[in-house]
ChimeraX commands (.cxc) that place a marker at each C-alpha (Angstrom):
marker #1 position 1.51,21.73,21.75 radius 0.5
marker #1 position 2.47,20.21,18.40 radius 0.5
marker #1 position 2.82,16.45,18.21 radius 0.5
marker #1 position 5.73,15.11,16.16 radius 0.5
marker #1 position 6.77,11.69,14.97 radius 0.5
marker #1 position 9.95,10.35,13.32 radius 0.5
marker #1 position 8.95,8.24,10.29 radius 0.5
marker #1 position 12.52,6.94,9.91 radius 0.5
marker #1 position 13.02,8.61,6.52 radius 0.5
marker #1 position 16.00,10.73,7.57 radius 0.5
marker #1 position 13.93,13.91,8.07 radius 0.5
marker #1 position 13.66,13.53,11.83 radius 0.5
marker #1 position 10.51,14.26,13.80 radius 0.5
marker #1 position 7.81,16.08,11.78 radius 0.5
marker #1 position 4.33,17.32,12.72 radius 0.5
marker #1 position 2.03,14.29,12.79 radius 0.5
marker #1 position -1.05,12.81,14.41 radius 0.5
marker #1 position -2.48,9.40,15.22 radius 0.5
marker #1 position -5.35,8.31,12.96 radius 0.5
marker #1 position -8.68,7.55,14.56 radius 0.5
marker #1 position -10.23,4.44,12.95 radius 0.5
marker #1 position -13.94,4.26,12.00 radius 0.5
marker #1 position -14.60,2.11,15.10 radius 0.5
marker #1 position -13.01,4.77,17.33 radius 0.5
marker #1 position -9.78,2.85,18.01 radius 0.5
marker #1 position -6.41,4.55,17.67 radius 0.5
marker #1 position -4.57,3.80,14.43 radius 0.5
marker #1 position -1.14,4.53,13.02 radius 0.5
marker #1 position 0.78,7.74,12.40 radius 0.5
marker #1 position -0.04,10.28,9.69 radius 0.5
marker #1 position 2.26,13.19,8.81 radius 0.5
marker #1 position 0.62,16.62,8.66 radius 0.5
marker #1 position 1.59,16.74,4.95 radius 0.5
marker #1 position -0.23,13.46,4.16 radius 0.5
marker #1 position -3.95,12.65,4.03 radius 0.5
marker #1 position -5.83,9.67,5.45 radius 0.5
marker #1 position -9.62,9.68,5.05 radius 0.5
marker #1 position -12.10,8.93,7.84 radius 0.5
marker #1 position -13.12,5.53,6.37 radius 0.5
marker #1 position -9.57,4.15,6.47 radius 0.5
marker #1 position -8.62,1.52,9.05 radius 0.5
marker #1 position -4.97,1.76,10.15 radius 0.5
marker #1 position -3.32,-0.63,12.55 radius 0.5
marker #1 position -1.20,1.12,15.21 radius 0.5
marker #1 position 2.17,0.47,13.48 radius 0.5
marker #1 position 1.12,1.74,10.03 radius 0.5
marker #1 position 2.63,5.00,8.77 radius 0.5
marker #1 position 1.52,7.46,6.07 radius 0.5
marker #1 position 3.87,10.34,5.35 radius 0.5
marker #1 position 5.25,12.66,2.69 radius 0.5
marker #1 position 2.37,13.77,0.48 radius 0.5
marker #1 position 0.75,10.33,0.34 radius 0.5
marker #1 position -3.04,9.98,0.19 radius 0.5
marker #1 position -5.11,7.11,1.55 radius 0.5
marker #1 position -8.89,7.26,1.14 radius 0.5
marker #1 position -12.00,5.13,0.85 radius 0.5
marker #1 position -12.43,1.94,2.85 radius 0.5
marker #1 position -8.76,1.00,2.74 radius 0.5
marker #1 position -7.15,-1.19,5.42 radius 0.5
marker #1 position -3.49,-0.70,6.35 radius 0.5
marker #1 position -1.77,-3.43,8.40 radius 0.5
marker #1 position 0.67,-3.06,11.30 radius 0.5
marker #1 position 3.98,-2.51,9.50 radius 0.5
marker #1 position 2.75,-0.80,6.32 radius 0.5
marker #1 position 4.41,2.36,5.02 radius 0.5
marker #1 position 2.74,4.61,2.43 radius 0.5
marker #1 position 4.82,7.63,1.47 radius 0.5
marker #1 position 6.03,10.00,-1.22 radius 0.5
marker #1 position 3.17,10.96,-3.54 radius 0.5
marker #1 position 1.61,7.48,-3.41 radius 0.5
marker #1 position -2.15,6.92,-3.38 radius 0.5
marker #1 position -4.12,4.01,-1.94 radius 0.5
marker #1 position -7.88,4.07,-2.47 radius 0.5
marker #1 position -11.11,2.10,-2.86 radius 0.5
marker #1 position -11.27,-1.02,-0.73 radius 0.5
marker #1 position -7.61,-1.94,-1.08 radius 0.5
marker #1 position -5.76,-3.94,1.58 radius 0.5
marker #1 position -2.08,-3.26,2.25 radius 0.5
marker #1 position -0.66,-5.51,4.95 radius 0.5
marker #1 position 2.43,-7.23,6.31 radius 0.5
marker #1 position 5.53,-5.11,5.89 radius 0.5
marker #1 position 4.43,-3.84,2.45 radius 0.5
marker #1 position 5.32,-0.37,1.16 radius 0.5
marker #1 position 3.67,1.88,-1.41 radius 0.5
marker #1 position 5.82,4.84,-2.44 radius 0.5
marker #1 position 6.81,7.32,-5.12 radius 0.5
marker #1 position 3.88,8.04,-7.44 radius 0.5
marker #1 position 2.50,4.50,-7.13 radius 0.5
marker #1 position -1.22,3.78,-6.97 radius 0.5
marker #1 position -3.05,0.89,-5.30 radius 0.5
marker #1 position -6.80,0.93,-5.90 radius 0.5
marker #1 position -10.01,-1.07,-6.24 radius 0.5
marker #1 position -10.02,-4.24,-4.16 radius 0.5
marker #1 position -6.31,-4.88,-4.76 radius 0.5
marker #1 position -4.19,-6.52,-2.06 radius 0.5
marker #1 position -0.50,-5.81,-1.40 radius 0.5
marker #1 position 0.95,-8.11,1.26 radius 0.5
marker #1 position 4.07,-9.55,2.87 radius 0.5
marker #1 position 7.18,-7.50,2.08 radius 0.5
marker #1 position 5.98,-6.39,-1.37 radius 0.5
marker #1 position 6.97,-2.97,-2.67 radius 0.5
marker #1 position 4.91,-0.93,-5.12 radius 0.5
marker #1 position 6.86,2.14,-6.17 radius 0.5
marker #1 position 7.76,4.55,-8.94 radius 0.5
marker #1 position 4.78,5.08,-11.24 radius 0.5
marker #1 position 3.51,1.51,-10.80 radius 0.5
marker #1 position -0.17,0.69,-10.43 radius 0.5
marker #1 position -1.94,-2.23,-8.75 radius 0.5
marker #1 position -5.70,-2.25,-9.28 radius 0.5
marker #1 position -8.83,-4.33,-9.73 radius 0.5
marker #1 position -8.69,-7.59,-7.77 radius 0.5
marker #1 position -4.94,-7.97,-8.29 radius 0.5
marker #1 position -2.70,-9.37,-5.54 radius 0.5
marker #1 position 0.98,-8.52,-5.08 radius 0.5
marker #1 position 3.06,-10.19,-2.38 radius 0.5
marker #1 position 5.86,-12.54,-1.50 radius 0.5
marker #1 position 8.47,-9.80,-1.57 radius 0.5
marker #1 position 7.52,-8.68,-5.10 radius 0.5
marker #1 position 9.03,-5.41,-6.31 radius 0.5
marker #1 position 6.57,-3.68,-8.67 radius 0.5
marker #1 position 8.09,-0.51,-10.10 radius 0.5
marker #1 position 8.64,1.70,-13.11 radius 0.5
marker #1 position 5.46,1.86,-15.16 radius 0.5
marker #1 position 4.27,-1.65,-14.30 radius 0.5
marker #1 position 0.52,-2.21,-14.17 radius 0.5
marker #1 position -0.85,-5.21,-12.26 radius 0.5
marker #1 position -4.62,-5.41,-12.70 radius 0.5
marker #1 position -7.66,-7.63,-13.15 radius 0.5
marker #1 position -7.32,-10.90,-11.26 radius 0.5
marker #1 position -3.53,-11.06,-11.63 radius 0.5
marker #1 position -1.46,-12.58,-8.82 radius 0.5
marker #1 position 2.20,-11.60,-8.49 radius 0.5
marker #1 position 4.10,-13.53,-5.84 radius 0.5
marker #1 position 7.73,-12.39,-5.75 radius 0.5
marker #1 position 10.12,-11.14,-8.39 radius 0.5
marker #1 position 10.75,-7.76,-9.98 radius 0.5
marker #1 position 8.09,-6.38,-12.32 radius 0.5
marker #1 position 8.49,-3.14,-14.25 radius 0.5
marker #1 position 7.33,-1.43,-17.41 radius 0.5
marker #1 position 4.67,-3.96,-18.42 radius 0.5
marker #1 position 1.08,-4.99,-17.87 radius 0.5
marker #1 position -0.11,-8.15,-16.11 radius 0.5
marker #1 position -3.88,-8.33,-16.28 radius 0.5
marker #1 position -4.99,-11.92,-15.98 radius 0.5
marker #1 position -5.02,-14.71,-13.46 radius 0.5
marker #1 position -2.27,-17.32,-13.66 radius 0.5
marker #1 position -3.21,-20.61,-15.34 radius 0.5
marker #1 position -4.96,-23.12,-13.11 radius 0.5
marker #1 position -2.92,-26.08,-11.96 radius 0.5
marker #1 position -4.75,-29.20,-13.14 radius 0.5
marker #1 position -2.39,-31.49,-11.29 radius 0.5
marker #1 position 0.30,-33.76,-12.77 radius 0.5
marker #1 position 0.19,-34.49,-16.49 radius 0.5
marker #1 position 0.12,-38.14,-17.51 radius 0.5
marker link #1:1,2 radius 0.2
marker link #1:2,3 radius 0.2
marker link #1:3,4 radius 0.2
marker link #1:4,5 radius 0.2
marker link #1:5,6 radius 0.2
marker link #1:6,7 radius 0.2
marker link #1:7,8 radius 0.2
marker link #1:8,9 radius 0.2
marker link #1:9,10 radius 0.2
marker link #1:10,11 radius 0.2
marker link #1:11,12 radius 0.2
marker link #1:12,13 radius 0.2
marker link #1:13,14 radius 0.2
marker link #1:14,15 radius 0.2
marker link #1:15,16 radius 0.2
marker link #1:16,17 radius 0.2
marker link #1:17,18 radius 0.2
marker link #1:18,19 radius 0.2
marker link #1:19,20 radius 0.2
marker link #1:20,21 radius 0.2
marker link #1:21,22 radius 0.2
marker link #1:22,23 radius 0.2
marker link #1:23,24 radius 0.2
marker link #1:24,25 radius 0.2
marker link #1:25,26 radius 0.2
marker link #1:26,27 radius 0.2
marker link #1:27,28 radius 0.2
marker link #1:28,29 radius 0.2
marker link #1:29,30 radius 0.2
marker link #1:30,31 radius 0.2
marker link #1:31,32 radius 0.2
marker link #1:32,33 radius 0.2
marker link #1:33,34 radius 0.2
marker link #1:34,35 radius 0.2
marker link #1:35,36 radius 0.2
marker link #1:36,37 radius 0.2
marker link #1:37,38 radius 0.2
marker link #1:38,39 radius 0.2
marker link #1:39,40 radius 0.2
marker link #1:40,41 radius 0.2
marker link #1:41,42 radius 0.2
marker link #1:42,43 radius 0.2
marker link #1:43,44 radius 0.2
marker link #1:44,45 radius 0.2
marker link #1:45,46 radius 0.2
marker link #1:46,47 radius 0.2
marker link #1:47,48 radius 0.2
marker link #1:48,49 radius 0.2
marker link #1:49,50 radius 0.2
marker link #1:50,51 radius 0.2
marker link #1:51,52 radius 0.2
marker link #1:52,53 radius 0.2
marker link #1:53,54 radius 0.2
marker link #1:54,55 radius 0.2
marker link #1:55,56 radius 0.2
marker link #1:56,57 radius 0.2
marker link #1:57,58 radius 0.2
marker link #1:58,59 radius 0.2
marker link #1:59,60 radius 0.2
marker link #1:60,61 radius 0.2
marker link #1:61,62 radius 0.2
marker link #1:62,63 radius 0.2
marker link #1:63,64 radius 0.2
marker link #1:64,65 radius 0.2
marker link #1:65,66 radius 0.2
marker link #1:66,67 radius 0.2
marker link #1:67,68 radius 0.2
marker link #1:68,69 radius 0.2
marker link #1:69,70 radius 0.2
marker link #1:70,71 radius 0.2
marker link #1:71,72 radius 0.2
marker link #1:72,73 radius 0.2
marker link #1:73,74 radius 0.2
marker link #1:74,75 radius 0.2
marker link #1:75,76 radius 0.2
marker link #1:76,77 radius 0.2
marker link #1:77,78 radius 0.2
marker link #1:78,79 radius 0.2
marker link #1:79,80 radius 0.2
marker link #1:80,81 radius 0.2
marker link #1:81,82 radius 0.2
marker link #1:82,83 radius 0.2
marker link #1:83,84 radius 0.2
marker link #1:84,85 radius 0.2
marker link #1:85,86 radius 0.2
marker link #1:86,87 radius 0.2
marker link #1:87,88 radius 0.2
marker link #1:88,89 radius 0.2
marker link #1:89,90 radius 0.2
marker link #1:90,91 radius 0.2
marker link #1:91,92 radius 0.2
marker link #1:92,93 radius 0.2
marker link #1:93,94 radius 0.2
marker link #1:94,95 radius 0.2
marker link #1:95,96 radius 0.2
marker link #1:96,97 radius 0.2
marker link #1:97,98 radius 0.2
marker link #1:98,99 radius 0.2
marker link #1:99,100 radius 0.2
marker link #1:100,101 radius 0.2
marker link #1:101,102 radius 0.2
marker link #1:102,103 radius 0.2
marker link #1:103,104 radius 0.2
marker link #1:104,105 radius 0.2
marker link #1:105,106 radius 0.2
marker link #1:106,107 radius 0.2
marker link #1:107,108 radius 0.2
marker link #1:108,109 radius 0.2
marker link #1:109,110 radius 0.2
marker link #1:110,111 radius 0.2
marker link #1:111,112 radius 0.2
marker link #1:112,113 radius 0.2
marker link #1:113,114 radius 0.2
marker link #1:114,115 radius 0.2
marker link #1:115,116 radius 0.2
marker link #1:116,117 radius 0.2
marker link #1:117,118 radius 0.2
marker link #1:118,119 radius 0.2
marker link #1:119,120 radius 0.2
marker link #1:120,121 radius 0.2
marker link #1:121,122 radius 0.2
marker link #1:122,123 radius 0.2
marker link #1:123,124 radius 0.2
marker link #1:124,125 radius 0.2
marker link #1:125,126 radius 0.2
marker link #1:126,127 radius 0.2
marker link #1:127,128 radius 0.2
marker link #1:128,129 radius 0.2
marker link #1:129,130 radius 0.2
marker link #1:130,131 radius 0.2
marker link #1:131,132 radius 0.2
marker link #1:132,133 radius 0.2
marker link #1:133,134 radius 0.2
marker link #1:134,135 radius 0.2
marker link #1:135,136 radius 0.2
marker link #1:136,137 radius 0.2
marker link #1:137,138 radius 0.2
marker link #1:138,139 radius 0.2
marker link #1:139,140 radius 0.2
marker link #1:140,141 radius 0.2
marker link #1:141,142 radius 0.2
marker link #1:142,143 radius 0.2
marker link #1:143,144 radius 0.2
marker link #1:144,145 radius 0.2
marker link #1:145,146 radius 0.2
marker link #1:146,147 radius 0.2
marker link #1:147,148 radius 0.2
marker link #1:148,149 radius 0.2
marker link #1:149,150 radius 0.2
marker link #1:150,151 radius 0.2
marker link #1:151,152 radius 0.2
marker link #1:152,153 radius 0.2
marker link #1:153,154 radius 0.2
view
């Protein structure tokens, strides 16, 4: 008997399986065409479909969607209702949270954080210790931490 699941992408139910987390608990759904490695922790509502690849010690939160030809690797954390799609890459110890979207050929790597509904797309590269909280970012590189707030100026 083949198990199927509807990922809500307009393709209807497709062959899929539930991911077994490293601790033995049942994780989210993975399409037969996608790959999720054995070290990945997926919460039950997470979905990986299309030809997406998730490997390493990645953690995927409850409402995360990784699809298309996207790749998430290393020790990345993708949580909240975040999506990673297209040919996008999230790697290293990067964090994508809230309702952020990383798509197109965009890359989030290093210790970078993307959240607050940010839309990272095109050929954008968010890396290093950069923090992106909201807004649309495309076709550029952000590779440093924001300036520290030293309090009110006198």
